[in-house]
N, C-alpha and C positions, 0 to 999 in steps of 0.2 A: 590789529594795529591799534596802539594806544597813544593818545597825544592830549595835549591840554586843550580843552574846549574854550571857544571865545566866550566873552562875557554875554549874558542872555540866554546861554543855552544849558545852564546848570539849574539844579533844583533850587526853587526859590523857597523862602521862609513859608511855613504853612504848608497846605496840601500842594501836591504836584499837580499843576494846571495843564489840561490837555485842550487844545483846540481841534475842532473837526472841520475839514475843508471839504464841502460836499454834503448835501442833504439827502442822500438816496436811502435805499433800504439798509445797505451795509452800515452806513453812518448810524442809523437807528439802532442797530445791534451793538455798535460800539458804545454809543451813549448809555444804553441799559447796563451794559458791562462796567462802565466807569462809575455810574451812580452807586453801584454795590461794592466797590472796592474801597478799602481802607486807605486813607492818606491820599487819595486821588480825587480831583474834581473835574467834572466835564464842564470847563469854564467857558467855552465859546463856540459858536457854529457860523461858518460863513457859506453863502451860496451865491450863485449868480443872480438870483432874485432876492432882494432884502425882505420882501414880504414872507417868501418861503423860509428864510432864516429865522425870522422872528415867529412864525408858526412852529418850525421844528424846535426852537428854544423852549417855548411854551409847553410843547407836548412832552419834552424829554427832561425837563427841569435843568436846562442850561442857563448859566448865569447871563451870557452876553451874546447878542446876535449882531454880527458885524454887517455893515452896509456893503462890503466887498472883500473879495479875497485879499485885495491889497491892504486893507484896514487890518486884517488878521495878521498878515506877515509883518506888519509894522508894529504889532503889540509885544513889547518887551516882557510883559508879564507872564507869557506862555513858556512853559517848560518844554513842551512837544506839540507838534501839529501832526494829526492823523489824516493822511490824504486819501480821500475816499471817491475820487472822480473817475470817470471812465479811463480805460488804459491809454488812449490817445492823448490824454491830457495830464497823465502822470508827469512826464518830464518837464513841461513848461511849470507846472505848480510846484514840484519838488525844487527846481532850479530857483524859482522866486523865493522859496522858503530858505534854502540854504544860503543864498546870496544876502538874506537879511538876518543871517546867524540863527535861523530857528532849526532846532533839532526836528527830524522828520521820521515819522513811520508811515510808508507808503504801501497801500493795498497791492496784492498781487492782481496781475502780473506786474513785476517790479516796474517795467517800462514796456514800451511798444515793441523794441528790439534791443540788441546787444549794443549798439552803438549809443543810443540814448543812456543805457545802464552805465556804461563806462564813462560817459561824461559826467553823469550825475555822482557816480563814485569819485571820480577826480575832483569835482568842486568840493565834495564832503571832505576828502583827505586833505586837500591843500589848505582848506579854510579851517579845518579842525572841528567841523560841525557834524554831530551824530546824524546818521542815515541808516534806516533799517527797512527791509521789505516785510510786510505783514503778511506772510505765509504761515498762517496760524499753526499749521500741523507741524512745522519745525520747532515750535516753542512747547508743545505738550509734553507733560512730564510722561504721559503714558506711552509715547512715541519712544522715549529712551527705555522704558520698560520693556517693550517688544524687541528693540534691538539687543538689549541684554540678554533676552531669552535666546536669540540668535547666536550671540557671542560666547554664551556659557554651554552651547551644545545641547539645549534642552530637546530639539527635535534632531539631533545629529548633525550630519553634514548638510547644510541647506543647498539646495539645488535650484529652486525656482520660486518666482512670485507670480500670481495672477492678480489683477485689480481692475475694477470697472467703477467709473464715475460718470452717471448719466442722468439728466434732468430734462424734461420737456419745456425748454425755456426759449425756444426761438422766437416767441412773441415778444420778448423783451428787446427794447431798442438797442442797448448796448451789445447785444448778443448778434444781432443780424445785420448791424450796419458796418460795412468796411471802415467808414471814417471815424468810427469808435473803438477800432480795433477788435472787431467782433469775430466770433467763431468759438469752437469748443476748446481749441487748444489753449489759448490765453486764459479762458475762464475756468476751465475743468481740467484739461490734460496737465497743466502746470502742477497740480496737486500730485498726479500720478507719477510724473518724473521726479518731483521732489521725494515722494514716498520711496520709489525705487532706489534713489541715492542715498536716502537715510538709511535703508535696510542692508543694501549691499555695497555701498561706497561709490565714490565719484569717479572711478577709473574704468569705466564701461569702455570696451572696445570696438563694439559694433552696435548699429541701430538701423532698423529697417522699419517701413511704415507703409500705409496707405490710408487714403481719405475719400470722403465723399464732399463735394463743393456744392454751395448753393448757387443760385443764378447770379447772384451778386459778387461771388468769389470768395465768400468766407467758408472755413471748413465746418461742416455740420457734424461730422463724426469721424472717428479715426481709430485705428489700430496701430499700436506701436509696440515693436519687439526690441528688446536691449539685451546685449550679451557682455559678459565680464571676461577678463583673460583667463580665469580658472574654470571657465564653462558655466557659470551661473547665468540664468536668464530671467527676464522679466517679460510678461505679456500684459499689455495695458491697453484699455479701450475708454473712449470718452464719446458722448454724443450730447448734443442739446436737442435731439429729436424724441427722445423716449426716456422712461424711467429705468433705473436698474436697482438691484439691491445694494449696491455701493460697497459690496464686501471685497476685502483682500485676503488671500490664502498664501501663507508662505510656506513651502514644502520642504522637508529635509528626509534623509534616508532613515530617520528615527521617528518620523511623525509629521505632523503639520499643525499650524496655527491658523484659526479663521478669525478675522477681525470683522466686527459688524459695521464698520463704516471708514473706509480709507481716508476719508476726510477728516474725521474726529472720532478715532476708535475709543468706544466706551467699555467694549468688552473682547477678551481675547480668550478663545476656547482652544484648548491644547488636546489634540488627538495623537494617539499612538499610530505606528504604522499600519496596524491591523484596524484602524478606524475606530478605536474604543476611546470614548471621552476620558481624559485623565485629570483636568483641572480648567477651570474658568477663573480668569483674573479680570477685575473691574478697575476702571479709571478713578481717579479721585474725584470727589463731587466738584462740579464746575459752576461758575456763574454762567457763562457761555462758551467758555474756552478761549475767548479773546483776551482774558485777563492775563494769561501768561506771557503773550508777547508784550503788553504794556508793562508789566512788571520787569521783563528782560531789558526794555528800553530804560526804565528808571535806575535799574542796577548799573547799566552800562554808562549811562550818562553821569551817575554818581561816581563811577570809577574813572571818568575822564577818557572813555573811549569813544571812537567814531562809529563803531559797529557792534552788534551783539555776538555773543559767543555762539549762539544757536544758529544764526544765519549770518554768516560773515559776508562781507561784499563779495568775495572771490566765488562763493556759491551762488548769490544772485546772478552774477555775471555768467557763470557756467551753465545755469540753467537757461538764461535768455539766449546765449549762444546755440544752446541745444535746440531750442524751440524755433530760432531764426533757421538752422539747419533744415528742420522738418519742413517748415514754411518754404524755404527755398526749393525742396525737392517737389512739394505739391504745386508750386506756382502761385502761392497765395501771398499777395503783398497788399499793404494799405496805401490809400491815397497820399501822393507825395512821398512815398518811402523809397529809398535807394535799395534795390535787391541784392547789392553786392555787400551783404552783411559782414562787416569787420569780423574777422576771427571765427565766423560761423562754422565754416567747414571743417576746421581742426577739431573744435568741441562737438561737432555733429557726429565725427567719425570717433569720438572717444578719447582723442589725442589731446595732450596739454601743450600749451605754447611756451 
């Protein structure tokens, strides 16, 4: 969708100014990325605690520390606000940004559920204000390279994918607390689902799963199986209890491709069907990998779009509906959340509305 953006959401004279809302670890990674990008300025940081914002600004070379989130959303000098707060706060923070005419790049998972995602998208499109999900794997050029290998028949007719993404991170507050949207799915499983859709398309027809729950009711680890109408299948697993090799393997009748990291693949090893190594491809040199999503936002905003080409609103909503359906089957809900997720069942079963 292309539309004219409201004043205050386009590129200003001079460097493209980015504000970071939230001062956690992921915000630090984004700040480091912005500092090394040409034509981009890590301009501002906002935190619930003004002292923390000032400390973050000093540590990360950021120009301005805001005294509140509201002060940031009121600042007309910003070209983009990167929302890096816990899942449960994404919707109110994104909504506030959009209603003030601020373009937004929101960390994954996009929202807590599909209902929030649909409402955020509605506001973005009605107001003509840019909104994107910061699921960085969608923006990586090497992800497109891998998809091109599939499309050109490099390993023959592709039949299946296996992928695992696991880290022992249960100690982190945002992971184990239901009120913060905790659990493995929204933190890690979202990458696996996005990977499968990138490689095989979004028209999956079946999905089955199982998970282990914590005493507080969040999902600790899960196994997800997806099937496409032509018989392709994906076997995905995520856990916050243990470490894994993070590899993904794409299998065809003419060979297979091994990716070193499903989250941010830097190397693709191509093997024949006889398990003979044939070729190894490497990703372009990165700052952190986050630069590609920032650049996609800059390009889309300059073109007057409200969404990036790499991750349109329809895909963010599709993934949220899919995760809603999984959580509905597992009985996982968050405090104050209505479990009758709008549209979840259709997308959960791979249908389109």
